[in-house]
C-alpha positions in Angstrom: 84.0 25.3 5.0 85.4 24.7 8.5 83.0 25.1 11.4 79.8 24.6 9.6 77.7 21.6 8.6 74.7 21.1 6.5 71.3 20.2 7.9 68.2 19.1 6.0 65.5 21.6 6.8 62.1 20.2 7.0 59.4 22.3 5.3 56.9 24.0 7.6 53.6 22.2 7.9 50.9 23.8 5.7 48.0 25.4 7.6 44.8 23.9 6.3 41.5 25.6 6.2 39.7 22.7 7.8 39.6 23.0 11.5 40.0 20.1 13.8 38.4 19.5 17.2 41.9 20.0 18.7 41.9 23.5 17.3 38.6 24.4 19.0 39.9 22.9 22.3 43.1 25.0 22.2 41.0 28.1 21.5 38.8 27.3 24.5 41.8 27.1 26.7 43.2 30.5 25.3 42.5 33.9 26.7 40.8 34.9 23.4 37.6 32.9 24.1 35.7 35.9 25.3 36.7 37.8 22.2 35.2 35.0 20.2 32.1 34.8 22.3 31.5 38.5 21.8 31.1 37.9 18.1 29.4 34.5 18.4 26.7 35.4 21.0 25.3 32.5 23.0 22.2 33.0 25.0 19.2 31.3 26.6 15.7 32.0 25.3 12.3 31.0 26.4 10.2 29.0 24.0 6.5 28.3 24.9 5.1 24.8 24.5 1.7 23.7 23.6 0.7 22.9 27.2 1.8 26.3 28.5 5.1 25.1 29.7 8.1 27.3 28.9 11.2 25.6 27.7 14.7 27.0 28.2 16.5 26.7 24.9 20.2 27.8 24.6 21.1 29.0 21.2 24.4 30.2 19.7 25.1 32.1 16.5 26.6 30.1 13.7 30.1 30.4 12.4 30.9 31.1 8.8 31.9 27.4 8.3 28.4 26.5 9.5 26.7 28.7 7.0 28.9 27.3 4.3 28.0 23.7 5.4 24.3 24.6 5.4 24.5 25.9 1.8 26.6 22.9 0.7 24.1 20.4 2.1 21.1 22.1 0.5 22.6 22.7 -2.9 20.8 19.7 -4.3 17.5 21.4 -3.7 18.4 24.7 -5.6 15.6 23.9 -8.1 13.0 24.1 -5.3 13.5 27.4 -3.4 10.7 26.9 -0.9 11.9 23.4 0.1 15.5 24.6 0.3 14.6 27.5 2.5 12.8 25.2 4.9 15.8 22.8 5.0 18.2 25.6 5.5 16.2 26.9 8.4 16.0 23.4 10.0 19.8 22.9 9.5 20.6 26.3 10.9 18.5 25.7 14.0 20.0 22.2 14.4 23.4 23.8 14.5 22.3 26.8 16.7 20.5 24.9 19.5 22.9 23.9 22.2 20.6 22.8 25.0 16.9 22.4 25.7 16.3 22.2 29.4 18.6 19.7 30.8 19.3 17.9 27.5 22.7 18.7 26.0 23.1 18.8 22.2 26.5 20.3 21.9 28.3 17.0 21.4 28.1 16.5 17.6 29.7 13.0 18.1 26.6 11.7 19.9 24.4 10.4 17.2 21.4 9.6 19.4 21.3 13.2 20.7 21.7 14.7 17.3 19.0 12.5 15.8 16.6 13.4 18.6 17.2 17.1 17.9 16.7 16.6 14.2 13.5 14.7 14.8 12.2 17.4 17.1 12.8 20.1 14.5 11.3 17.9 11.8 8.1 17.5 13.8 7.6 21.1 14.8 4.8 23.2 13.2 5.7 26.0 10.8 4.6 28.6 13.5 7.0 27.0 16.1 9.8 27.0 13.6 9.2 30.5 12.7 9.3 31.5 16.4 12.6 29.6 16.9 14.0 31.3 13.8 12.9 34.7 15.1 14.7 34.0 18.4 17.8 33.3 16.4 17.4 36.4 14.3 17.0 38.3 17.6 20.4 37.1 18.8 22.0 38.2 15.5 20.4 41.7 15.9 21.8 41.9 19.5 25.2 41.0 18.2 25.0 43.5 15.4 23.7 46.3 17.6 26.6 45.8 20.0 29.0 46.4 17.2 27.1 49.3 15.8 27.3 51.0 19.2 31.0 50.2 19.3 31.5 51.8 15.9 29.5 54.9 16.9 31.7 55.2 20.0 34.8 54.9 17.9 33.5 57.6 15.5 32.8 59.9 18.4 36.4 59.4 19.7 37.7 60.2 16.1 35.6 63.4 16.1 37.0 64.4 19.4 40.6 63.8 18.2 40.0 65.6 14.8 41.7 69.0 14.2 39.7 71.8 15.6 40.1 73.9 12.5 38.6 71.1 10.3 35.1 72.6 10.3 36.3 76.2 9.8 38.1 75.0 6.8 35.1 73.5 5.4 33.1 76.7 6.0 36.0 78.8 4.5 35.8 76.6 1.4 32.1 77.3 1.1 32.7 81.0 1.5 35.4 81.0 -1.2 33.0 79.2 -3.6 30.3 81.9 -2.9 32.9 84.6 -3.5 33.9 83.1 -6.9 30.2 82.9 -7.9 29.7 86.6 -7.0 32.8 87.5 -8.9 31.6 85.7 -12.1 28.2 87.4 -11.7 29.9 90.9 -11.4 32.1 90.2 -14.5 29.1 89.2 -16.5 27.2 92.3 -15.4 30.2 94.5 -16.3 30.5 92.9 -19.7 26.8 93.5 -20.4 27.2 97.2 -19.5 30.3 97.4 -21.6 28.5 95.9 -24.6 25.6 98.3 -24.2 27.9 101.2 -24.1 29.8 100.0 -27.2 26.6 99.6 -29.1 25.6 103.2 -28.2 28.9 104.5 -29.4 28.7 102.5 -32.7 25.1 103.9 -33.3 26.2 107.5 -32.7 29.3 107.2 -35.0 27.9 105.1 -37.9 24.1 105.3 -37.5 24.0 101.4 -37.5 21.9 99.9 -34.8 23.5 97.2 -32.7 21.4 94.0 -32.5 22.6 91.8 -29.7 21.7 88.1 -30.1 22.0 85.8 -27.0 24.2 88.3 -25.3 26.7 88.6 -28.1 27.1 91.9 -30.0 26.4 91.8 -33.7 26.1 94.6 -36.4 22.6 94.8 -37.7 20.7 96.7 -40.4 21.1 100.5 -40.7 18.9 102.8 -38.7 18.2 104.9 -41.8 19.2 104.9 -45.5 22.7 106.1 -45.9 21.9 107.8 -49.2 18.9 108.7 -51.4 20.5 107.9 -54.7 21.2 104.3 -53.8 
C-alpha cells in the first residue's frame, strides 16, 4: 500500500523480579525516596558496651527481599529450629546494621567490612544479641504505629464525610425489629385468647372438655357420660 512501510518491532524488555544496584541508585535519585524511607525506617540506637561505653548503631528495617533471602539461606537448618532461629536473627541483624560509630557497613561489595560485621555478631553473647534484636523490633513497632495512626486518622475522616442520617437509619432499623417482635407477641397472645374462647364454646355446646397440648387445641375426653345406657 502506498505511503506505508513495514518495520520490525522489537519486543519490550521483560521486567524481572531481581533488582539491580542501578535500580536502587535510580530510586535514590527519585523524589519517592522519602516515601520509601517512611516504610523502611532507619534510625540510630544506643547499644551499651561491656566497659560502659555507648555505641551508636544505625539500623534499618529489612526489605521483603531481605526476609526472603534470610529464609532461603537458613532453609538447610529447618530440622533444627533453635539453630535456625539463631542464624536467622544473626543474618537479620547483619542486614539491618548500617553503621557502628564511624565504621560503615552499607557497602555490601566490601568483603572485609562485611566479614568484620559478621565476626562481631558471631562473637556477641546471647544477651547482647537479644538486646540488638529488641532494638530492631522497636523500630518495626515505631513504623507500624505510624501507619496505625495514619489509618485511624483516615477512618476519622471517613466518619466525618459519612452521611449524617447513617446512624439514625441504624437506630430506625433496630426500632423496626423491636416493633416486629412486639407484633408477633401480640398475635400469639390474641391466638391464645381465641383458643381459650373456642374451647369454652365447645365445652358449653357439646360438653366435651378441650385439652390443649403444647399450645395447640385438641378434643379430649367427655366431661360426663353422654348416656346411662351405653
